[in-house]
C-alpha positions in Angstrom: 38.5 1.1 -2.7 39.4 4.1 -0.5 37.3 6.4 -2.7 34.2 4.4 -1.9 34.9 4.5 1.9 35.4 8.2 1.6 32.0 8.8 0.1 30.0 6.8 2.7 28.8 9.1 5.5 26.9 7.3 8.2 25.3 10.5 9.3 23.8 11.1 5.9 22.2 7.6 6.1 20.7 8.4 9.5 19.3 11.7 8.2 17.7 10.0 5.2 15.9 7.4 7.3 13.2 10.0 7.7 12.5 10.1 4.0 12.5 6.3 3.8 10.0 6.1 6.7 7.8 8.7 5.0 7.9 6.7 1.8 7.0 3.4 3.6 4.1 5.2 5.4 2.8 6.5 2.0 2.9 3.0 0.6 1.0 1.6 3.6 -1.6 4.4 3.3 -2.2 3.6 -0.4 -2.5 -0.1 0.3 -5.0 0.7 3.1 -7.1 2.9 0.8 -7.1 0.3 -2.0 -8.2 -2.4 0.6 -11.0 -0.2 2.0 -12.2 0.7 -1.5 -12.3 -3.0 -2.5 -14.3 -3.8 0.6 -16.7 -0.9 0.0 -17.2 -1.9 -3.6 -17.9 -5.5 -2.6 -20.5 -4.4 -0.1 -22.2 -2.1 -2.6 -22.3 -4.5 -5.5 -23.2 -7.7 -3.7 -26.4 -9.4 -4.8 -29.2 -9.8 -2.2 -30.5 -13.4 -1.8 -33.9 -12.4 -3.4 -32.2 -10.7 -6.4 -30.2 -13.7 -7.6 -30.9 -14.5 -11.3 -32.9 -17.6 -12.0 -30.8 -20.6 -12.8 -32.4 -22.8 -15.4 -31.0 -26.2 -16.1 
């Protein structure tokens, strides 16, 4: 038990918060890019009202 307590350094945790923050920022950027790409592709590929295929039935 004392060995585990000796390995924990709170200052190291605080120093590594920077890397955790950068990783989270990267994740949010990727999610944003995917969202914007999806919106863009939906706008580009949407059918106009006059281009809808004839529905027979």
